[in-house]
Residue frames as a rotation matrix with the C-alpha (Angstrom) as fourth column:
MET 1
0.974 -0.160 -0.163 -2.01
-0.064 -0.874 0.481 -17.65
-0.219 -0.458 -0.862 13.93
LYS 2
0.208 -0.961 0.184 1.43
0.450 0.261 0.854 -19.15
-0.869 -0.095 0.486 13.07
ARG 3
0.058 -0.137 0.989 1.05
0.986 -0.145 -0.078 -17.83
0.154 0.980 0.126 9.50
PHE 4
0.853 0.343 0.394 0.26
0.300 -0.939 0.167 -14.39
0.427 -0.024 -0.904 10.81
PHE 5
0.795 -0.595 -0.115 3.26
-0.152 -0.379 0.913 -14.16
-0.587 -0.708 -0.392 13.16
GLY 6
0.086 -0.779 0.621 5.50
0.730 0.473 0.493 -15.57
-0.678 0.411 0.610 10.47
LEU 7
0.286 0.120 0.951 4.43
0.847 -0.496 -0.192 -12.85
0.449 0.860 -0.243 8.11
VAL 8
0.999 0.032 0.007 4.99
0.022 -0.822 0.568 -10.27
0.024 -0.568 -0.823 10.84
ALA 9
0.391 -0.920 0.039 8.57
0.194 0.124 0.973 -11.46
-0.900 -0.373 0.227 11.26
ALA 10
-0.052 -0.444 0.894 9.17
0.951 0.250 0.180 -11.53
-0.303 0.860 0.410 7.54
THR 11
0.678 0.360 0.641 7.85
0.553 -0.825 -0.121 -7.99
0.485 0.436 -0.758 7.14
LEU 12
0.918 -0.369 -0.146 10.07
-0.119 -0.607 0.786 -6.65
-0.379 -0.704 -0.601 9.93
VAL 13
0.150 -0.904 0.401 13.13
0.480 0.421 0.770 -8.43
-0.865 0.077 0.497 8.55
SER 14
0.076 -0.041 0.996 12.48
0.990 -0.112 -0.080 -7.11
0.115 0.993 0.032 5.00
GLY 15
0.885 0.313 0.344 11.98
0.294 -0.950 0.109 -3.57
0.360 0.005 -0.933 6.36
VAL 16
0.672 -0.728 -0.134 15.26
-0.097 -0.267 0.959 -3.64
-0.734 -0.632 -0.250 8.34
LEU 17
-0.076 -0.725 0.685 17.16
0.753 0.409 0.516 -4.99
-0.654 0.555 0.514 5.29
LEU 18
0.451 0.319 0.833 15.61
0.815 -0.527 -0.240 -2.19
0.362 0.788 -0.498 3.18
VAL 19
0.989 -0.149 -0.021 16.79
-0.116 -0.843 0.526 0.47
-0.095 -0.517 -0.851 5.69
ALA 20
0.327 -0.936 0.127 20.22
0.080 0.161 0.984 -1.03
-0.941 -0.312 0.128 5.58
LEU 21
-0.059 -0.285 0.957 20.27
0.944 0.295 0.146 -1.20
-0.324 0.912 0.252 1.83
ALA 22
-0.202 0.057 0.978 19.00
0.598 -0.784 0.169 2.37
0.776 0.619 0.124 1.30
PRO 23
-0.328 0.045 -0.944 19.36
0.931 -0.157 -0.331 4.30
-0.163 -0.987 0.009 4.60
ASP 24
-0.697 -0.070 -0.714 18.90
0.103 -0.995 -0.004 7.74
-0.710 -0.076 0.701 3.01
GLY 25
0.371 0.927 -0.058 15.96
0.066 -0.089 -0.994 6.99
-0.926 0.365 -0.094 0.79
LYS 26
-0.597 -0.802 0.017 18.19
0.029 -0.001 1.000 6.27
-0.802 0.597 0.024 -2.06
GLN 27
0.005 0.612 -0.791 16.80
-0.892 -0.355 -0.281 7.03
-0.452 0.707 0.544 -5.55
LEU 28
0.623 0.275 0.732 15.77
0.008 0.934 -0.357 4.11
-0.782 0.228 0.580 -7.67
ASP 29
0.094 -0.669 -0.738 18.73
-0.930 -0.323 0.174 3.23
-0.355 0.670 -0.652 -9.90
SER 30
-0.864 -0.402 -0.303 18.06
-0.487 0.820 0.300 -0.46
0.128 0.407 -0.904 -10.48
LEU 31
0.010 0.918 -0.395 15.26
-0.509 0.345 0.789 -2.93
0.861 0.194 0.471 -10.86
TRP 32
-0.221 -0.157 -0.962 16.59
0.598 0.758 -0.261 -4.86
0.770 -0.633 -0.074 -7.86
LEU 33
-0.983 -0.083 -0.161 16.27
0.180 -0.570 -0.802 -1.80
-0.025 -0.817 0.576 -5.60
PHE 34
-0.477 0.879 0.004 12.73
-0.765 -0.418 0.489 -1.28
0.432 0.230 0.872 -6.92
LEU 35
0.124 0.468 -0.875 11.89
0.013 0.881 0.473 -4.87
0.992 -0.070 0.103 -5.88
ALA 36
-0.607 -0.436 -0.665 13.52
0.643 0.222 -0.733 -4.33
0.467 -0.872 0.146 -2.52
TYR 37
-0.912 0.377 0.163 11.30
-0.411 -0.834 -0.368 -1.32
-0.003 -0.403 0.915 -1.90
LEU 38
-0.219 0.919 -0.328 8.25
-0.786 0.033 0.618 -3.27
0.579 0.393 0.715 -3.01
LEU 39
-0.368 -0.003 -0.930 8.76
0.180 0.981 -0.075 -6.50
0.912 -0.195 -0.361 -0.99
PRO 40
-0.969 0.060 -0.238 7.99
0.234 -0.070 -0.970 -5.09
-0.075 -0.996 0.054 2.51
PHE 41
-0.536 0.828 -0.162 4.70
-0.837 -0.547 -0.026 -3.63
-0.111 0.122 0.986 1.10
VAL 42
-0.086 0.512 -0.855 3.69
-0.584 0.670 0.459 -7.06
0.807 0.539 0.241 -0.25
LEU 43
-0.627 -0.252 -0.737 4.59
0.393 0.715 -0.579 -8.86
0.673 -0.652 -0.349 2.96
ALA 44
-0.942 0.336 -0.027 2.66
-0.174 -0.552 -0.816 -6.18
-0.289 -0.763 0.578 5.03
THR 45
-0.296 0.871 -0.391 -0.32
-0.909 -0.131 0.397 -6.58
0.294 0.473 0.830 2.80
GLU 46
-0.112 0.227 -0.967 -0.31
-0.058 0.970 0.234 -10.42
0.992 0.082 -0.095 3.37
THR 47
-0.905 -0.197 -0.377 0.19
0.352 0.149 -0.924 -9.87
0.239 -0.969 -0.065 7.12
ILE 48
-0.755 0.654 0.039 -2.86
-0.612 -0.682 -0.401 -7.62
-0.236 -0.326 0.915 7.27
ALA 49
-0.082 0.737 -0.671 -4.87
-0.810 0.343 0.476 -10.12
0.581 0.583 0.568 5.21
ALA 50
-0.301 -0.132 -0.945 -3.92
0.236 0.949 -0.208 -12.90
0.924 -0.285 -0.254 7.61
LEU 51
-0.934 -0.107 0.340 -4.93
-0.273 -0.397 -0.876 -10.93
0.229 -0.911 0.342 10.71
ASP 52
-0.485 0.785 -0.385 -7.91
0.793 0.580 0.186 -12.15
0.370 -0.216 -0.904 12.72
PRO 53
-0.547 0.255 0.798 -10.30
-0.094 -0.965 0.244 -9.16
0.832 0.058 0.552 12.98
VAL 54
0.543 0.827 -0.144 -12.52
0.026 0.155 0.988 -10.70
0.839 -0.540 0.062 15.63
TRP 55
0.275 -0.571 -0.774 -9.59
0.926 0.375 0.052 -11.30
0.261 -0.730 0.631 17.94
LEU 56
-0.756 -0.639 0.145 -8.42
0.602 -0.764 -0.232 -7.63
0.259 -0.088 0.962 17.64
ARG 57
-0.181 0.747 0.639 -11.89
0.003 -0.649 0.760 -6.14
0.983 0.140 0.115 18.05
ARG 58
0.310 0.333 -0.890 -11.93
0.810 0.397 0.431 -7.24
0.497 -0.855 -0.147 21.75
TRP 59
-0.087 -0.441 -0.893 -9.91
0.878 -0.458 0.141 -4.24
-0.471 -0.772 0.427 22.87
ARG 60
0.821 0.496 -0.283 -11.34
0.288 -0.788 -0.545 -1.59
-0.493 0.366 -0.789 20.51
LEU 61
-0.204 -0.976 0.080 -8.16
0.514 -0.037 0.857 -1.69
-0.833 0.216 0.509 18.48
PRO 62
0.057 0.212 0.976 -9.90
0.976 -0.217 -0.009 -0.33
0.209 0.953 -0.219 15.34
GLU 63
0.920 0.356 0.166 -10.45
0.311 -0.919 0.243 2.94
0.239 -0.172 -0.956 17.17
VAL 64
0.556 -0.797 -0.238 -6.91
0.098 -0.222 0.970 2.93
-0.826 -0.562 -0.045 18.67
VAL 65
-0.210 -0.699 0.684 -5.31
0.791 0.289 0.539 2.14
-0.574 0.654 0.492 15.25
GLY 66
0.416 0.422 0.806 -7.32
0.823 -0.552 -0.135 4.94
0.388 0.719 -0.577 13.58
VAL 67
0.996 -0.036 -0.087 -6.16
0.009 -0.884 0.467 7.52
-0.094 -0.466 -0.880 16.06
LEU 68
0.279 -0.956 0.090 -2.54
0.173 0.142 0.975 6.24
-0.944 -0.257 0.205 15.94
THR 69
0.001 -0.247 0.969 -2.54
0.986 0.162 0.040 6.38
-0.167 0.955 0.244 12.13
PHE 70
0.753 0.317 0.577 -3.60
0.463 -0.878 -0.123 10.01
0.468 0.360 -0.808 12.17
THR 71
0.905 -0.409 -0.120 -1.10
-0.083 -0.445 0.892 10.82
-0.418 -0.797 -0.436 14.87
ALA 72
0.130 -0.881 0.454 1.71
0.613 0.431 0.662 9.19
-0.779 0.193 0.596 13.02
VAL 73
0.094 -0.045 0.995 0.95
0.950 -0.294 -0.103 11.22
0.297 0.955 0.015 9.83
PHE 74
0.773 0.383 0.506 0.15
0.311 -0.924 0.224 14.50
0.553 -0.016 -0.833 11.56
CYS 75
0.880 -0.442 0.172 2.96
-0.389 -0.465 0.795 14.50
-0.271 -0.767 -0.581 14.16
GLY 76
0.262 -0.850 0.456 5.56
0.302 0.521 0.798 12.42
-0.917 -0.072 0.394 12.36
PHE 77
-0.129 -0.328 0.936 5.47
0.980 0.102 0.171 12.92
-0.152 0.939 0.308 8.58
VAL 78
0.700 0.504 0.507 3.88
0.633 -0.766 -0.113 16.38
0.331 0.400 -0.855 8.39
PRO 79
0.852 -0.422 -0.311 6.48
-0.090 -0.702 0.706 18.20
-0.516 -0.574 -0.636 10.60
ARG 80
-0.063 -0.930 0.361 9.36
0.321 0.324 0.890 16.53
-0.945 0.172 0.279 8.82
MET 81
0.078 0.185 0.980 7.86
0.997 0.011 -0.081 17.41
-0.026 0.983 -0.183 5.40
PHE 82
0.958 0.256 0.128 7.56
0.255 -0.967 0.021 21.07
0.129 0.012 -0.992 6.44
ASP 83
0.489 -0.859 -0.153 11.14
-0.078 -0.218 0.973 20.97
-0.869 -0.463 -0.174 7.72
ARG 84
-0.234 -0.598 0.766 12.35
0.751 0.390 0.533 19.65
-0.618 0.700 0.358 4.26
VAL 85
0.487 0.404 0.774 10.42
0.822 -0.512 -0.250 22.39
0.295 0.758 -0.581 2.44
ILE 86
0.973 -0.180 -0.144 11.87
-0.097 -0.887 0.451 25.16
-0.209 -0.425 -0.881 4.71
ALA 87
0.208 -0.966 0.151 15.33
-0.003 0.154 0.988 23.61
-0.978 -0.206 0.029 4.18
ASP 88
0.411 0.046 -0.910 14.78
-0.875 -0.262 -0.408 23.66
-0.257 0.964 -0.067 0.39
ASP 89
-0.729 -0.610 0.311 15.53
-0.528 0.789 0.313 19.92
-0.437 0.064 -0.897 0.34
PHE 90
0.146 0.822 -0.551 13.28
-0.988 0.150 -0.038 18.49
0.051 0.550 0.834 -2.37
GLU 91
-0.320 -0.346 -0.882 15.05
-0.421 0.886 -0.195 15.09
0.849 0.308 -0.429 -2.31
GLY 92
-0.998 -0.058 -0.028 14.33
0.005 0.359 -0.933 14.69
0.065 -0.931 -0.358 1.41
PHE 93
-0.406 0.913 -0.053 10.76
-0.752 -0.366 -0.547 15.80
-0.519 -0.182 0.835 0.94
TYR 94
0.132 0.400 -0.907 10.24
-0.895 0.441 0.064 13.35
0.425 0.804 0.416 -1.91
SER 95
-0.731 -0.422 -0.536 11.76
-0.149 0.865 -0.479 10.49
0.665 -0.270 -0.696 0.14
LEU 96
-0.875 0.434 0.214 9.14
-0.221 0.035 -0.975 11.12
-0.431 -0.900 0.066 2.80
VAL 97
-0.008 0.874 -0.486 6.34
-0.949 -0.160 -0.272 11.14
-0.315 0.459 0.831 0.30
ARG 98
-0.174 -0.172 -0.970 7.64
-0.669 0.743 -0.011 7.86
0.723 0.647 -0.244 -1.15
VAL 99
-0.945 -0.196 -0.262 7.36
0.059 0.685 -0.727 6.32
0.322 -0.702 -0.635 2.30
LEU 100
-0.726 0.684 0.075 4.12
-0.386 -0.314 -0.868 7.86
-0.570 -0.658 0.492 3.36
ALA 101
-0.223 0.687 -0.691 2.09
-0.962 -0.040 0.270 6.86
0.158 0.725 0.670 0.32
PRO 102
-0.299 0.088 -0.950 2.43
-0.190 0.970 0.150 3.08
0.935 0.225 -0.273 0.72
LEU 103
-0.973 0.016 -0.229 2.00
0.227 0.200 -0.953 3.38
0.031 -0.980 -0.198 4.54
LEU 104
-0.567 0.818 -0.095 -1.33
-0.717 -0.547 -0.431 5.11
-0.404 -0.177 0.897 3.89
ILE 105
-0.069 0.520 -0.852 -2.42
-0.744 0.542 0.391 2.33
0.665 0.660 0.349 1.52
LEU 106
-0.635 -0.166 -0.754 -1.56
0.247 0.882 -0.402 -0.28
0.732 -0.442 -0.519 4.20
ALA 107
-0.957 0.291 0.019 -3.48
-0.137 -0.391 -0.910 1.85
-0.257 -0.873 0.414 6.76
PHE 108
-0.186 0.906 -0.380 -6.60
-0.982 -0.154 0.113 1.80
0.044 0.394 0.918 4.56
GLY 109
-0.118 0.143 -0.983 -6.28
-0.346 0.922 0.176 -2.02
0.931 0.360 -0.060 4.25
LEU 110
-0.894 -0.249 -0.373 -5.74
0.255 0.401 -0.880 -2.44
0.369 -0.882 -0.295 7.98
HIS 111
-0.759 0.646 0.081 -8.78
-0.527 -0.538 -0.657 -0.43
-0.381 -0.542 0.749 8.85
GLN 112
-0.014 0.764 -0.645 -10.85
-0.922 0.240 0.304 -2.44
0.387 0.599 0.701 6.41
ARG 113
-0.341 -0.154 -0.927 -9.66
0.020 0.985 -0.171 -5.70
0.940 -0.077 -0.333 7.95
LEU 114
-0.988 -0.038 -0.153 -10.26
0.154 -0.032 -0.988 -4.50
0.033 -0.999 0.037 11.55
GLY 115
-0.510 0.851 -0.127 -13.69
-0.827 -0.526 -0.201 -3.45
-0.238 0.003 0.971 10.41
GLY 116
-0.018 0.454 0.891 -14.38
-0.234 0.865 -0.445 -7.04
-0.972 -0.216 0.090 9.32
SER 117
0.527 0.173 -0.832 -13.67
-0.838 -0.056 -0.543 -6.98
-0.141 0.983 0.115 5.63
ALA 118
0.965 -0.105 0.240 -12.50
0.145 0.977 -0.155 -10.14
-0.219 0.184 0.958 3.93
ALA 119
0.076 -0.997 0.027 -8.77
0.269 0.046 0.962 -10.86
-0.960 -0.065 0.272 3.34
ALA 120
-0.183 -0.120 0.976 -9.53
0.960 0.192 0.204 -10.71
-0.211 0.974 0.080 -0.37
THR 121
0.824 0.508 0.251 -10.86
0.530 -0.848 -0.023 -7.18
0.201 0.152 -0.968 0.04
VAL 122
0.665 -0.647 -0.374 -7.70
-0.033 -0.526 0.850 -6.07
-0.746 -0.553 -0.371 1.75
ARG 123
-0.259 -0.837 0.483 -5.57
0.520 0.300 0.800 -7.47
-0.814 0.459 0.357 -1.03
ARG 124
0.187 0.392 0.901 -7.66
0.975 -0.189 -0.121 -5.81
0.123 0.900 -0.417 -3.72
ILE 125
0.974 0.216 -0.073 -7.45
0.227 -0.951 0.210 -2.46
-0.024 -0.222 -0.975 -2.02
CYS 126
0.498 -0.848 -0.179 -3.74
-0.140 -0.282 0.949 -2.61
-0.856 -0.448 -0.259 -1.38
TYR 127
-0.348 -0.705 0.618 -2.50
0.583 0.354 0.731 -4.08
-0.734 0.615 0.288 -4.62
ALA 128
0.345 0.479 0.807 -4.81
0.922 -0.334 -0.196 -1.91
0.176 0.812 -0.557 -6.79
SER 129
0.971 -0.009 -0.239 -3.67
0.076 -0.937 0.341 1.22
-0.227 -0.349 -0.909 -4.86
ILE 130
0.162 -0.985 -0.058 0.02
0.013 -0.057 0.998 0.38
-0.987 -0.162 0.003 -5.20
LEU 131
-0.158 -0.129 0.979 -0.51
0.937 0.293 0.190 -0.06
-0.312 0.947 0.074 -8.94
VAL 132
0.763 0.477 0.435 -2.02
0.589 -0.792 -0.164 3.38
0.266 0.382 -0.885 -9.11
MET 133
0.776 -0.520 -0.356 0.91
-0.071 -0.633 0.771 4.75
-0.626 -0.573 -0.528 -7.11
LEU 134
-0.138 -0.896 0.422 3.46
0.254 0.380 0.889 3.08
-0.957 0.230 0.175 -9.36
SER 135
0.440 0.467 0.767 1.65
0.798 0.187 -0.573 4.14
-0.411 0.864 -0.290 -12.52
GLY 136
-0.724 -0.675 0.142 3.00
0.680 -0.666 0.307 7.61
-0.112 0.319 0.941 -12.76
LEU 137
0.195 0.908 0.371 -0.52
0.835 -0.352 0.423 9.21
0.515 0.227 -0.827 -12.60
GLU 138
0.590 0.008 -0.807 0.73
0.645 -0.606 0.466 11.46
-0.485 -0.796 -0.362 -9.87
ASP 139
-0.499 -0.847 -0.181 3.50
0.473 -0.442 0.762 12.76
-0.726 0.295 0.621 -12.12
LEU 140
-0.583 0.376 0.720 1.03
0.703 -0.210 0.679 13.45
0.407 0.902 -0.141 -14.86
SER 141
0.483 0.847 -0.223 -1.41
0.830 -0.361 0.425 15.13
0.279 -0.391 -0.877 -12.42
PHE 142
0.001 -0.584 -0.812 1.48
0.676 -0.598 0.431 17.39
-0.737 -0.550 0.394 -11.22
TRP 143
-0.895 -0.419 0.154 1.86
0.386 -0.552 0.739 19.00
-0.225 0.720 0.656 -14.69
LEU 144
-0.397 0.819 0.415 -1.86
0.664 -0.055 0.745 19.20
0.633 0.571 -0.522 -15.29
TRP 145
0.492 0.503 -0.711 -2.61
0.865 -0.375 0.333 20.91
-0.099 -0.779 -0.620 -11.93
ARG 146
-0.245 -0.617 -0.748 0.10
0.455 -0.754 0.474 23.43
-0.856 -0.224 0.465 -12.71
GLY 147
0.768 0.620 -0.157 -1.39
0.130 -0.392 -0.911 24.11
-0.627 0.679 -0.382 -16.11
GLN 148
0.040 -0.826 -0.563 1.98
-0.796 -0.367 0.482 23.52
-0.604 0.428 -0.672 -17.90
PRO 149
0.477 0.097 -0.874 2.76
-0.782 0.501 -0.371 21.40
0.402 0.860 0.315 -20.92
VAL 150
0.849 -0.162 0.503 3.70
-0.152 0.837 0.526 17.80
-0.506 -0.523 0.686 -20.10
PRO 151
0.061 -0.938 -0.342 7.48
-0.777 -0.260 0.573 17.25
-0.627 0.231 -0.744 -20.89
GLN 152
0.480 0.018 -0.877 8.55
-0.790 0.443 -0.424 15.24
0.381 0.896 0.227 -23.80
ARG 153
-0.189 -0.675 -0.713 11.07
-0.018 0.729 -0.685 13.26
0.982 -0.117 -0.149 -21.69
TRP 154
0.810 0.509 0.292 10.24
-0.332 -0.012 0.943 11.95
0.483 -0.861 0.159 -18.22
ASP 155
0.001 -0.949 -0.316 13.78
0.002 0.316 -0.949 11.83
1.000 0.000 0.002 -16.89
TRP 156
-0.473 -0.156 0.867 12.74
-0.806 -0.320 -0.497 12.36
0.355 -0.935 0.026 -13.29
ALA 157
0.522 0.828 0.205 10.47
-0.849 0.483 0.214 9.27
0.078 -0.286 0.955 -13.19
ASP 158
-0.503 -0.860 0.087 12.86
-0.864 0.501 -0.044 6.69
-0.006 -0.097 -0.995 -11.84
HIS 159
-0.259 0.489 0.833 10.03
-0.351 0.756 -0.553 4.19
-0.900 -0.435 -0.025 -11.27
MET 160
0.840 0.504 -0.201 9.51
-0.314 0.150 -0.937 4.18
-0.442 0.851 0.284 -14.98
THR 161
0.372 -0.797 -0.475 13.13
-0.903 -0.192 -0.384 4.27
0.215 0.572 -0.791 -16.07
VAL 162
-0.500 -0.641 0.582 14.25
-0.780 0.626 0.020 1.23
-0.377 -0.444 -0.813 -14.08
ARG 163
-0.015 0.537 0.844 11.44
-0.002 0.844 -0.537 -0.92
-1.000 -0.010 -0.011 -15.55
LEU 164
0.924 0.366 -0.113 11.54
-0.092 -0.073 -0.993 0.29
-0.372 0.928 -0.034 -19.08
GLY 165
0.331 -0.898 0.290 15.39
0.819 0.426 0.384 0.34
-0.469 0.111 0.876 -19.19
HIS 166
-0.647 -0.508 0.568 15.46
0.695 -0.699 0.166 3.86
0.313 0.503 0.806 -20.53
VAL 167
-0.791 0.389 -0.471 13.96
-0.041 -0.803 -0.595 7.32
-0.610 -0.451 0.651 -19.87
ALA 168
-0.207 0.836 0.509 10.31
0.844 0.415 -0.339 7.29
-0.495 0.359 -0.791 -20.94
SER 169
-0.931 0.071 0.359 9.03
0.173 -0.779 0.602 9.58
0.322 0.623 0.713 -23.62
ARG 170
-0.669 0.714 0.208 5.71
-0.688 -0.490 -0.535 11.29
-0.280 -0.501 0.819 -23.06
THR 171
0.077 0.720 -0.690 3.88
-0.849 0.410 0.334 8.71
0.523 0.560 0.642 -25.22
GLU 172
-0.393 -0.323 -0.861 5.59
0.111 0.913 -0.394 5.84
0.913 -0.250 -0.323 -23.43
ALA 173
-0.995 -0.021 0.093 4.60
-0.087 -0.190 -0.978 7.40
0.038 -0.982 0.187 -20.11
TYR 174
-0.245 0.969 -0.021 0.93
-0.969 -0.245 -0.019 7.66
-0.023 0.016 1.000 -21.17
VAL 175
0.197 0.262 -0.945 0.96
-0.448 0.881 0.151 4.00
0.872 0.394 0.291 -22.21
PHE 176
-0.717 -0.555 -0.423 2.75
0.153 0.466 -0.871 3.07
0.680 -0.689 -0.249 -18.94
ILE 177
-0.841 0.449 0.301 0.17
-0.507 -0.462 -0.728 4.91
-0.188 -0.765 0.616 -16.88
ALA 178
0.000 0.914 -0.406 -2.76
-0.977 0.087 0.196 3.40
0.215 0.396 0.893 -18.81
ALA 179
-0.116 -0.179 -0.977 -1.41
-0.180 0.971 -0.156 -0.16
0.977 0.158 -0.145 -18.41
HIS 180
-0.929 -0.317 -0.191 -1.11
0.139 0.181 -0.974 0.24
0.343 -0.931 -0.124 -14.70
LEU 181
-0.627 0.754 0.197 -4.55
-0.719 -0.463 -0.518 1.62
-0.299 -0.466 0.833 -14.33
VAL 182
0.166 0.593 -0.788 -6.04
-0.754 0.591 0.286 -1.20
0.636 0.546 0.546 -16.39
ALA 183
-0.425 -0.364 -0.829 -4.20
0.187 0.861 -0.474 -3.63
0.886 -0.356 -0.298 -14.11
ALA 184
-0.979 0.064 0.192 -5.59
-0.202 -0.311 -0.929 -1.85
0.000 -0.948 0.318 -11.06
VAL 185
-0.116 0.988 -0.101 -9.10
-0.993 -0.117 0.001 -2.17
-0.011 0.100 0.995 -12.36
ALA 186
0.098 0.085 -0.992 -8.48
-0.373 0.927 0.043 -5.90
0.923 0.365 0.123 -13.09
VAL 187
-0.845 -0.424 -0.325 -7.29
0.151 0.394 -0.907 -6.35
0.512 -0.816 -0.269 -9.45
LEU 188
-0.750 0.614 0.247 -10.48
-0.610 -0.497 -0.617 -4.66
-0.256 -0.614 0.747 -8.19
CYS 189
0.183 0.853 -0.488 -12.60
-0.968 0.242 0.060 -6.89
0.169 0.462 0.871 -10.34
TRP 190
-0.665 -0.485 -0.568 -10.78
-0.416 0.872 -0.257 -10.07
0.620 0.066 -0.782 -9.32
PRO 191
0.387 0.909 -0.155 -13.40
-0.329 0.293 0.897 -12.46
0.861 -0.296 0.413 -7.77
SER 192
-0.003 -0.273 0.962 -13.26
-1.000 0.028 0.005 -13.46
-0.028 -0.962 -0.273 -4.12
PRO 193
-0.880 -0.275 -0.388 -12.53
-0.285 0.958 -0.034 -17.06
0.381 0.080 -0.921 -3.26
PRO 194
0.016 0.964 -0.264 -15.64
-0.115 0.264 0.958 -19.14
0.993 0.015 0.116 -2.62
ARG 195
0.052 0.087 0.995 -16.81
-0.962 -0.264 0.074 -19.13
0.269 -0.961 0.070 0.97
LEU 196
-0.542 -0.396 -0.741 -15.64
-0.234 0.918 -0.320 -22.23
0.807 0.000 -0.590 2.81
VAL 197
-0.707 0.285 -0.647 -17.43
0.704 0.369 -0.607 -21.86
0.065 -0.885 -0.462 6.11
GLY 198
-0.368 0.684 0.629 -20.83
0.007 -0.675 0.738 -20.29
0.930 0.276 0.243 6.57
PRO 199
-0.670 0.117 0.733 -22.74
-0.723 -0.326 -0.609 -19.19
0.168 -0.938 0.303 9.70
PRO 200
-0.925 0.343 -0.164 -24.66
0.362 0.926 -0.106 -22.01
0.116 -0.157 -0.981 11.29
ALA 201
-0.130 0.961 0.244 -28.50
0.311 -0.194 0.930 -21.86
0.942 0.197 -0.274 11.46
GLY 202
0.787 0.540 -0.298 -29.69
0.449 -0.172 0.877 -19.78
0.422 -0.824 -0.378 14.29
ALA 203
-0.197 -0.956 -0.217 -26.25
0.888 -0.079 -0.454 -18.11
0.417 -0.282 0.864 14.81
GLY 204
0.336 0.291 -0.896 -26.12
0.778 -0.622 0.090 -15.24
-0.531 -0.727 -0.435 17.29
PRO 205
0.984 0.118 -0.135 -25.42
0.052 -0.908 -0.417 -11.62
-0.171 0.403 -0.899 16.40
ALA 206
0.338 -0.938 -0.073 -21.71
-0.533 -0.255 0.807 -11.98
-0.776 -0.234 -0.586 16.99
ARG 207
-0.336 -0.452 0.826 -21.36
0.369 0.744 0.557 -14.90
-0.867 0.492 -0.084 14.55
ARG 208
0.531 0.570 0.627 -23.54
0.797 -0.085 -0.598 -13.20
-0.288 0.817 -0.500 11.99
ASP 209
0.862 -0.293 -0.413 -21.36
-0.309 -0.951 0.030 -10.06
-0.401 0.101 -0.910 12.22
THR 210
-0.165 -0.952 0.258 -18.28
-0.326 0.299 0.897 -12.18
-0.931 0.064 -0.359 11.60
ALA 211
-0.089 0.168 0.982 -19.95
0.779 0.626 -0.036 -13.69
-0.620 0.762 -0.186 8.47
ARG 212
0.886 0.449 0.113 -20.84
0.428 -0.700 -0.571 -10.29
-0.177 0.555 -0.813 7.19
GLY 213
0.553 -0.753 -0.356 -17.29
-0.472 -0.635 0.612 -9.21
-0.687 -0.171 -0.707 7.74
GLY 214
0.307 -0.442 -0.843 -16.15
-0.930 0.047 -0.363 -11.70
0.200 0.896 -0.397 5.13
ASP 215
0.981 0.173 -0.088 -15.94
-0.150 0.963 0.222 -15.03
0.123 -0.205 0.971 6.79
PHE 216
0.376 -0.916 0.137 -12.44
-0.923 -0.384 -0.033 -14.60
0.083 -0.114 -0.990 8.29
LEU 217
0.249 -0.318 0.915 -12.05
-0.323 0.864 0.387 -18.36
-0.913 -0.392 0.112 8.90
ALA 218
0.795 0.024 0.606 -12.10
0.521 0.485 -0.702 -18.92
-0.311 0.874 0.374 5.13
ASP 219
0.894 -0.429 0.126 -9.70
-0.266 -0.737 -0.621 -16.00
0.359 0.522 -0.774 4.54
ARG 220
0.429 -0.759 0.490 -7.10
-0.798 -0.064 0.600 -17.35
-0.424 -0.648 -0.633 6.92
SER 221
0.696 -0.128 0.707 -6.65
0.233 0.971 -0.054 -20.52
-0.679 0.202 0.706 4.76
């Protein structure tokens, strides 16, 4: 549990530092700021992977977390996003989307862990999903859904610009997206670590359920 609480503390500290660094959802204008945005997500993913699902299932926390997740999105993000639309504040709206997307990824990972999934499963879900988010696929989908030609220059895609060092052309954007999607598939296909502890012979239902959930004792190592 020391590792878990250490990761919790590190996640909170990184989040506070990020808010201090970019209090208004500052646009990405440097690779360092991009990494600063990414660090809390990585630490939160590792925190969830280190969580003991059996310990938390004692108080029906999976159900509580599920309801709280929906409530946070529906009563926290949705009204604020409507407010930004009414105020014709696209930058404010986009800042909320940029925060909401990784939080939803972490929520998916957390629910998997609380349901008994292995730590490796949580990591695959979170890291593959963040690669999809950072790929630019959403930007491409925006133009396709609108039925409009994809622009030749992607000057709005800051997440591409800071990593490429220049504004991406349409061809570069396609390659960028494809590379991230291939990386996401590779993450999903990454093998799980070998099981270190198995259920003893004649184990009761509770122990068998833990084993089916991914052998959390092995995952905590």
